[in-house]
C-alpha positions in Angstrom: 93.4 78.0 68.8 93.0 77.0 65.2 91.4 73.7 64.2 92.2 71.7 61.1 89.4 70.8 58.8 89.4 67.2 60.2 89.2 68.5 63.8 86.5 70.9 62.8 84.3 68.1 61.3 85.0 65.9 64.3 83.9 68.8 66.6 80.7 69.2 64.5 80.1 65.4 64.7 80.6 65.4 68.5 78.3 68.4 69.0 75.6 66.8 66.9 75.8 63.4 68.6 76.0 64.8 72.1 79.5 63.4 72.7 81.8 66.2 73.7 85.6 66.3 73.5 88.1 68.4 75.4 88.1 70.8 72.4 84.4 71.4 72.7 83.8 74.5 74.8 81.3 77.2 74.2 82.7 80.5 72.9 83.6 82.9 75.6 81.1 85.5 74.2 78.3 83.0 75.0 79.5 83.0 78.6 79.3 86.7 78.8 75.9 86.7 77.2 74.5 84.0 79.4 76.1 85.0 82.8 76.9 88.7 82.4 73.7 89.9 84.1 74.3 87.6 87.1 77.9 88.6 87.4 76.8 92.3 87.3 74.2 91.8 90.0 76.9 90.1 92.2 79.3 93.0 91.5 76.7 95.6 92.3 75.7 93.9 95.5 79.4 93.6 96.7 80.9 96.9 95.6 77.9 99.2 95.0 76.7 100.9 91.8 79.7 103.2 91.4 82.3 100.4 91.1 80.1 97.6 89.7 80.9 98.2 86.1 84.7 98.2 86.8 84.3 95.0 88.8 82.3 93.4 86.1 84.8 94.3 83.4 87.8 93.1 85.5 85.9 89.8 86.2 85.5 89.0 82.5 89.0 90.1 81.6 90.4 87.8 84.3 88.0 85.0 83.2 89.0 85.4 79.6 92.7 84.9 80.6 91.8 81.7 82.6 89.2 80.3 80.3 91.5 78.1 78.2 92.5 76.1 81.3 88.9 75.7 82.5 87.6 72.1 82.3 84.7 71.8 79.8 82.5 70.3 82.5 83.1 73.2 85.0 80.2 75.1 86.5 80.9 78.4 84.6 78.4 80.5 86.5 79.9 79.5 89.9 83.4 80.1 88.5 82.5 83.6 87.2 80.7 84.5 90.5 83.9 83.4 92.4 86.0 85.6 90.2 83.6 88.5 90.7 83.8 88.0 94.4 87.6 88.2 94.4 87.6 91.3 92.1 85.1 93.0 94.4 87.5 92.3 97.3 90.4 93.8 95.3 88.3 96.9 94.4 87.3 97.3 98.1 91.0 97.2 99.1 91.9 99.7 96.4 89.1 102.0 97.5 90.3 101.9 101.1 93.8 103.0 99.9 92.5 105.9 97.8 92.7 109.4 99.3 89.4 111.0 100.3 89.0 114.5 98.9 88.1 117.1 101.4 87.2 120.8 101.1 89.9 121.9 103.6 92.9 120.3 105.1 92.8 120.3 108.9 95.5 122.2 110.8 95.5 119.6 113.6 95.6 115.9 113.8 92.2 114.2 114.1 93.2 112.7 117.5 94.1 115.9 119.2 96.2 119.0 118.9 99.8 118.5 117.8 102.2 121.2 119.0 104.5 121.5 116.0 106.1 124.5 117.6 107.7 122.5 120.5 111.2 122.4 119.1 112.6 120.8 122.2 110.3 117.8 121.8 111.1 117.4 118.1 114.9 117.8 118.8 114.6 115.1 121.5 112.7 112.8 119.1 115.3 113.4 116.4 118.1 112.5 118.9 116.6 109.0 119.4 118.3 106.1 117.5 116.6 105.4 114.2 114.7 102.2 115.2 113.4 103.9 118.4 112.4 107.0 116.5 110.6 104.9 113.8 108.8 102.8 116.4 107.7 105.8 118.4 106.5 107.6 115.3 104.7 104.6 113.8 103.1 103.4 117.0 102.6 106.5 119.2 102.1 109.2 116.6 100.5 107.2 113.7 98.6 104.7 116.0 99.8 101.6 114.1 99.8 98.3 116.0 103.2 96.7 116.9 102.8 93.9 114.3 102.4 96.5 111.6 105.3 98.6 113.0 107.5 95.4 112.9 106.6 95.0 109.2 107.5 98.6 108.5 110.8 98.7 110.3 111.8 95.1 110.2 112.0 92.6 113.0 109.3 91.1 115.3 106.4 92.8 117.0 108.2 92.3 120.4 111.3 94.0 119.1 109.2 96.9 117.8 107.4 97.1 121.2 110.8 97.2 122.9 112.2 99.9 120.6 109.1 102.1 121.2 109.3 101.5 124.9 113.0 102.4 125.0 112.3 105.5 122.9 109.5 106.7 125.2 111.7 106.0 128.2 114.5 108.1 126.7 112.1 110.9 126.0 110.7 110.8 129.6 114.2 110.7 131.0 115.2 113.7 128.8 112.2 115.8 129.9 112.5 114.8 133.6 116.1 116.0 133.5 114.9 119.3 131.9 112.3 119.8 134.6 114.8 119.3 137.4 117.1 121.9 135.8 114.4 124.4 135.0 
């Protein structure tokens, strides 16, 4: 924001007399200098040394964007620490979504052996109606709770539970019929 010469002299007068106007805020670079180390310590404590610099940078970028609307009498250190806390949460969520590199890719699922060669099972699963197939896959194969399944396929958790139950019942019926025949 540019100040006219009159506003600039008023600002100087206000600063010298101790009377502060709305226009009188310390430069943002002073905030970084004064509170940067505190914010860095908070970031390091919350996200660890690897992501601390990223959290620190994102904190001050976000703060810079919001700084013009910050009231002059605000507690800037508490404000910056709150922003750092939120950025640390964001980084933690992002880290949880990142793939983890491994030396080898396992041939089996982590929860037990999956028989990919059981064509009859996969044919029976493919024959299920779409919602039942999705509910069975997300809940029974991927281990997701019904509330999350409902978000993925649409509807309520109860509807997802019912679709999965109907799908499993259809599969049991199919294989019970196959056993009686064979």
